[in-house]
MARTORDO-594503 format. One line per field, with one value per residue (C-alpha): residue in one letter; z negated, y, x negated; chain; residue number from 1. Coordinates in nm, 4 decimals. Layout:
MARTORDO-594503
nunu = c(a  ...)
z = c(Z  ...)
y = c(Y  ...)
x = c(X  ...)
titi = c(A  ...)
nudo = c(NUM  ...)
//
This chain:
MARTORDO-594503
nunu = c(m  l  t  t  s  a  q  p  s  e  r  r  s  a  l  p  l  h  l  l  l  c  l  l  s  m  a  m  i  g  p  f  v  w  m  v  l  t  s  f  k  t  l  p  e  v  a  g  e  h  w  v  p  h  d  w  q  w  r  n  y  l  e  v  f  d  v  i  p  f  t  r  f  i  w  n  s  l  l  v  a  a  w  v  t  f  l  q  v  l  t  s  s  m  a  a  f  s  f  a  r  l  r  w  p  y  r  d  r  i  f  f  l  y  l  g  t  m  m  l  p  g  l  v  m  l  i  p  n  y  q  l  m  v  h  f  g  l  v  d  s  y  l  g  l  v  l  p  a  a  f  s  a  f  g  t  f  l  l  r  q  f  m  l  s  i  p  s  a  l  d  e  a  a  a  i  d  g  a  t  p  w  q  i  f  w  q  v  i  l  p  l  s  r  p  g  l  l  t  l  s  i  f  t  f  m  g  n  y  h  s  f  f  w  p  l  v  m  i  k  s  v  e  k  y  t  l  p  v  g  l  l  h  f  d  s  s  y  g  q  a  t  n  l  l  m  a  a  v  t  m  s  v  i  p  l  i  i  v  f  a  l  l  q  r  h  l  i  s  g  i  q  v  g  a  v  k  g)
z = c(3.7120  3.5466  3.2806  3.1907  3.0965  2.8759  2.6697  2.4368  2.4091  2.3301  2.0408  1.9052  1.9019  1.7339  1.4595  1.1862  1.2743  1.1587  0.8597  0.7023  0.7680  0.6112  0.2815  0.2490  0.2456  -0.0241  -0.2105  -0.1748  -0.2287  -0.5368  -0.8128  -0.6919  -0.7148  -1.0947  -1.1744  -1.0108  -1.2223  -1.5388  -1.5707  -1.5952  -1.8817  -2.2577  -2.4156  -2.5812  -2.1473  -2.1008  -2.2205  -2.0980  -1.8096  -1.5668  -1.3192  -1.3260  -1.6092  -1.7619  -1.9051  -1.6693  -1.8632  -1.6394  -1.9535  -1.9481  -1.6570  -1.8706  -2.1960  -2.0312  -1.9632  -2.3428  -2.4602  -2.2324  -2.0367  -1.7099  -1.5087  -1.5969  -1.4987  -1.1656  -1.1330  -1.2547  -0.9493  -0.6599  -0.7213  -0.7279  -0.4404  -0.2530  -0.2842  -0.2049  0.0928  0.2401  0.0986  0.2254  0.5760  0.6350  0.5344  0.7295  1.0280  1.0144  0.9864  1.2501  1.4724  1.4366  1.4901  1.7874  2.0163  1.8687  1.9764  1.7083  1.5951  1.4186  1.4753  1.4880  1.2298  0.9536  1.0722  1.0200  0.6788  0.6221  0.7011  0.4475  0.1353  0.2980  0.1044  -0.2659  -0.4385  -0.5730  -0.9613  -0.8963  -0.8140  -1.1337  -1.3715  -1.1719  -1.0982  -1.4323  -1.4954  -1.2548  -1.3771  -1.7705  -1.5933  -1.4262  -1.7510  -1.5109  -1.7704  -1.8433  -1.5623  -1.2198  -1.0381  -1.1533  -1.0661  -0.7112  -0.5958  -0.6424  -0.3984  -0.1700  0.0698  0.2885  0.4747  0.6007  0.6909  0.9068  1.0948  1.1535  1.2614  1.4916  1.6635  1.7846  1.8719  2.0850  2.2694  2.3992  2.7126  2.6731  3.0219  2.7572  2.5630  2.8806  2.9964  2.6935  2.6407  2.9596  2.9065  2.6073  2.3105  1.9781  1.8405  1.5809  1.8472  2.0271  1.7109  1.5724  1.9203  2.1389  1.9583  1.6418  1.7557  1.9917  1.7035  1.5192  1.5118  1.3452  1.0572  1.0035  0.9050  0.7207  0.5635  0.4459  0.3483  0.1445  -0.0286  -0.1217  -0.2345  -0.4639  -0.5799  -0.7760  -0.8902  -1.1818  -1.2704  -1.2351  -1.3906  -1.7146  -1.7796  -1.6593  -1.8542  -2.2295  -2.2393  -2.2583  -2.0175  -1.8009  -1.7638  -1.4091  -1.3277  -1.3929  -1.7234  -1.8628  -1.8067  -1.9607  -2.2606  -2.2287  -2.2790  -2.6039  -2.7794  -2.7493  -2.8158  -2.5839  -2.4494  -2.1081  -1.9872  -1.9911  -1.8762  -1.5577  -1.4852  -1.5019  -1.2343  -1.0353  -1.0343  -0.9402  -0.6259  -0.4936  -0.3375  -0.1812  -0.0698  0.0898  0.2435  0.4142  0.5592  0.6530  0.8489  0.9295  1.3114  1.3007  1.0985  1.3467  1.6201  1.5105  1.3829  1.7766  1.9341  1.6923  1.7842  2.2013  2.2227  1.9491)
y = c(0.1585  -0.1503  0.0259  0.2557  -0.0279  -0.2310  0.0389  0.0436  -0.3320  -0.3531  -0.0697  -0.2658  -0.5633  -0.3736  -0.2478  -0.4662  -0.5295  -0.1821  -0.2141  -0.4752  -0.2712  0.0472  -0.1977  -0.3220  0.0141  0.1161  -0.1835  -0.0995  0.3229  0.2070  0.1705  0.4593  0.6959  0.5439  0.6163  0.9744  1.0427  0.9145  1.0979  1.3972  1.2161  1.2583  0.9366  0.8508  0.9683  0.6862  0.3905  0.5667  0.4387  0.7389  0.7500  1.1276  1.3049  1.5407  1.7728  1.8208  1.7798  1.9246  1.9419  1.5539  1.5969  1.8570  1.6205  1.3312  1.5751  1.6071  1.2702  1.0863  1.2139  1.1478  1.3395  1.1378  0.8277  0.9586  1.0729  0.7964  0.5849  0.8517  0.7681  0.3861  0.3536  0.5909  0.4404  0.0658  0.2012  0.3718  0.0640  -0.2252  0.0149  0.0143  -0.3688  -0.5122  -0.2928  -0.3988  -0.7725  -0.7402  -0.6358  -0.9145  -1.1754  -1.0081  -0.8786  -1.0333  -1.3776  -1.5749  -1.9845  -2.1173  -1.8004  -1.9122  -2.1542  -1.9368  -1.6763  -1.9492  -2.0577  -1.6797  -1.6451  -1.9481  -1.7467  -1.5458  -1.8588  -1.8310  -1.6468  -1.2986  -1.4774  -1.8013  -1.5539  -1.3402  -1.5324  -1.5800  -1.2246  -1.1337  -1.3461  -1.1898  -0.8590  -0.9592  -1.0880  -0.7840  -0.5714  -0.3760  -0.4130  -0.1260  0.0928  0.2316  0.0161  -0.3161  -0.1605  -0.0890  -0.3406  -0.6457  -0.4879  -0.3911  -0.6987  -0.8188  -1.0939  -0.9597  -0.6491  -0.8062  -1.0260  -0.7318  -0.5200  -0.8107  -0.8228  -0.4942  -0.5055  -0.7994  -0.6274  -0.3808  -0.4655  -0.6142  -0.3832  -0.0978  -0.2956  -0.4013  -0.0892  0.0688  -0.1892  -0.0983  0.2539  0.1145  0.1069  -0.1085  -0.2930  -0.0604  0.2447  0.0196  -0.0317  0.3230  0.5082  0.2917  0.0185  0.2257  0.5132  0.2882  0.0968  0.3900  0.2831  -0.0383  0.1917  0.4438  0.1163  -0.0545  0.2366  0.3273  -0.0157  -0.0265  0.2790  0.1976  -0.1561  -0.0342  0.3036  0.0872  -0.1975  -0.3616  -0.7208  -0.6570  -0.2749  -0.4593  -0.6976  -0.4701  -0.1830  -0.1053  0.2789  0.4945  0.7306  0.4952  0.3667  0.3281  0.4531  0.1206  0.0401  0.3832  0.3704  -0.0052  0.1779  0.4790  0.2477  -0.0153  0.3038  0.5245  0.3465  0.3355  0.6892  0.5420  0.9290  1.0006  0.6804  0.7486  1.0805  0.9520  0.6983  0.9584  1.1558  0.8535  0.7678  1.1268  1.0814  0.7686  0.9429  1.2191  0.9893  0.8010  1.1223  1.2358  0.8972  0.7281  0.8152  0.6555  0.3493  0.3090  0.3055  0.1291  -0.1388  -0.1823  -0.1350  -0.4635  -0.6413  -0.6285  -0.6395  -0.9202)
x = c(3.2098  3.0764  2.8159  3.0829  3.3314  3.0954  2.9825  3.2961  3.2550  2.8949  2.9588  3.2644  3.0281  2.7789  3.0018  2.9830  2.5975  2.5882  2.8350  2.5925  2.3107  2.4965  2.5790  2.1838  2.1131  2.3083  2.2107  1.8369  1.9061  2.0852  1.8547  1.6610  1.9508  2.0193  1.6789  1.6499  1.9893  1.9384  1.5916  1.8519  2.0156  2.0193  1.8452  2.2653  2.3704  2.1695  2.3674  2.6669  2.8898  2.8606  2.5431  2.6275  2.4518  2.7150  2.4124  2.1210  1.8066  1.5493  1.3269  1.2782  0.9716  0.7971  0.7967  0.6554  0.2997  0.3767  0.4310  0.1453  -0.1428  0.0479  -0.1842  -0.4797  -0.2410  -0.2011  -0.5384  -0.6844  -0.4419  -0.4752  -0.8832  -0.8592  -0.6578  -0.8259  -1.1526  -1.0445  -0.8635  -1.1950  -1.3998  -1.1206  -1.1256  -1.4566  -1.5617  -1.2470  -1.3414  -1.6953  -1.6370  -1.3310  -1.5581  -1.7935  -1.5696  -1.3913  -1.6642  -2.0120  -2.0870  -2.2537  -2.2190  -1.9129  -1.7769  -1.4169  -1.4264  -1.5955  -1.2785  -1.0252  -1.1787  -1.1678  -0.7731  -0.7301  -0.8003  -0.4491  -0.3133  -0.4588  -0.1985  -0.3846  -0.3026  -0.5534  -0.8433  -0.7905  -0.9486  -1.2732  -1.2962  -1.2423  -1.5444  -1.7817  -1.6938  -1.7758  -2.1213  -2.1987  -2.0511  -1.8066  -1.5133  -1.3353  -1.4649  -1.3486  -1.5491  -1.4625  -1.1216  -1.2186  -1.5230  -1.2901  -1.0359  -1.2792  -1.2570  -0.9454  -0.8825  -0.5588  -0.7279  -0.9566  -0.7207  -0.5020  -0.8321  -0.9604  -0.6585  -0.6551  -1.0086  -0.9081  -0.7061  -0.9407  -1.1185  -1.4329  -1.5672  -1.6280  -1.8937  -2.0396  -2.1005  -2.1886  -2.4758  -2.6116  -2.5981  -2.8516  -2.6441  -2.6901  -2.3997  -2.3584  -2.2905  -2.0406  -1.8453  -1.8846  -1.8844  -1.6570  -1.4507  -1.3608  -1.1982  -0.9785  -0.8785  -0.7121  -0.3920  -0.4439  -0.7285  -0.4380  -0.1822  -0.4013  -0.5128  -0.1266  -0.0608  -0.4044  -0.3408  0.0859  -0.0084  -0.3366  -0.1472  0.1276  -0.1260  -0.0271  -0.2026  -0.5614  -0.5571  -0.3750  -0.6887  -0.9495  -0.9108  -0.8664  -0.9113  -0.6264  -0.7694  -0.8726  -0.5077  -0.3823  0.0170  0.1455  -0.0084  0.0116  0.3632  0.3997  0.1912  0.4583  0.7435  0.5909  0.4491  0.7203  1.0379  1.2977  1.2773  1.4537  1.5341  1.1677  1.0449  1.2638  1.1531  0.7467  0.8565  1.0298  0.7379  0.5018  0.7198  0.6693  0.2579  0.3842  0.6826  0.4383  0.1487  0.4736  0.6393  0.3250  0.1774  0.5290  0.4786  0.1302  0.2534  0.5343  0.2982  0.0774  0.2629  0.4542  0.0785  -0.0077  0.2697  0.3027  -0.1001  -0.1395)
titi = c(A  A  A  A  A  A  A  A  A  A  A  A  A  A  A  A  A  A  A  A  A  A  A  A  A  A  A  A  A  A  A  A  A  A  A  A  A  A  A  A  A  A  A  A  A  A  A  A  A  A  A  A  A  A  A  A  A  A  A  A  A  A  A  A  A  A  A  A  A  A  A  A  A  A  A  A  A  A  A  A  A  A  A  A  A  A  A  A  A  A  A  A  A  A  A  A  A  A  A  A  A  A  A  A  A  A  A  A  A  A  A  A  A  A  A  A  A  A  A  A  A  A  A  A  A  A  A  A  A  A  A  A  A  A  A  A  A  A  A  A  A  A  A  A  A  A  A  A  A  A  A  A  A  A  A  A  A  A  A  A  A  A  A  A  A  A  A  A  A  A  A  A  A  A  A  A  A  A  A  A  A  A  A  A  A  A  A  A  A  A  A  A  A  A  A  A  A  A  A  A  A  A  A  A  A  A  A  A  A  A  A  A  A  A  A  A  A  A  A  A  A  A  A  A  A  A  A  A  A  A  A  A  A  A  A  A  A  A  A  A  A  A  A  A  A  A  A  A  A  A  A  A  A  A  A  A  A  A  A  A  A  A  A  A  A  A  A  A  A  A  A  A  A  A  A  A  A  A)
nudo = c(1  2  3  4  5  6  7  8  9  10  11  12  13  14  15  16  17  18  19  20  21  22  23  24  25  26  27  28  29  30  31  32  33  34  35  36  37  38  39  40  41  42  43  44  45  46  47  48  49  50  51  52  53  54  55  56  57  58  59  60  61  62  63  64  65  66  67  68  69  70  71  72  73  74  75  76  77  78  79  80  81  82  83  84  85  86  87  88  89  90  91  92  93  94  95  96  97  98  99  100  101  102  103  104  105  106  107  108  109  110  111  112  113  114  115  116  117  118  119  120  121  122  123  124  125  126  127  128  129  130  131  132  133  134  135  136  137  138  139  140  141  142  143  144  145  146  147  148  149  150  151  152  153  154  155  156  157  158  159  160  161  162  163  164  165  166  167  168  169  170  171  172  173  174  175  176  177  178  179  180  181  182  183  184  185  186  187  188  189  190  191  192  193  194  195  196  197  198  199  200  201  202  203  204  205  206  207  208  209  210  211  212  213  214  215  216  217  218  219  220  221  222  223  224  225  226  227  228  229  230  231  232  233  234  235  236  237  238  239  240  241  242  243  244  245  246  247  248  249  250  251  252  253  254  255  256  257  258  259  260  261  262  263  264  265  266  267  268  269  270  271  272  273  274  275  276  277  278)
//
């Protein structure tokens, strides 16, 4: 009886919080809704006061492909994001295994020094990385976009927390059976770290798919533009075609929505596991 009588009061006390969350959700969704609706407007309607277009222009999406090589831009972004995700997960998992499961001198001190690089803003490392790419002749190349982002202190820290939660008895049992450190890493630790690997993969892919500053500095050829740089080129070269630009941006978001929809369950479970065990 006490539990039943307490439920209405609990609901009433939670109502202001729910209303606040609804208002914040509307504030966050509002720009996205405006972007989608603007993509169906004519150019004169963009400057109008009405959000909903009077005459829906479905051809705006087709005109984007006629004006710019949109397919090429989105392919470049997908290619770079996929390679960066693969390499970053590989290098981060190997480094995390070394920091979490292997014993070697000054391991913890070096790990904290490695974490210190997370305190450096990305723009601070822009000039040194660019000078390295110039030295190796990788400017205006896909490799120049991928290589500097192939290593991540955050990814190493995230996977290390997952690997620390795995019982060390598994390593000892595998070593007694004659497994090498590489076999322990590949056949024992890595499969058990799957939630962390998927979480890092999603964060890395979504972060690099819309990367802007590094491709803007590195790429000179239009055919190698990633999507954000290509949209900037579109906006600056073809005038204020805001309706076409919003159509292009709407289409650019579709791959991220698909990735998040397919892997949402794994992302949430991975974050929960890391929060509980970390």
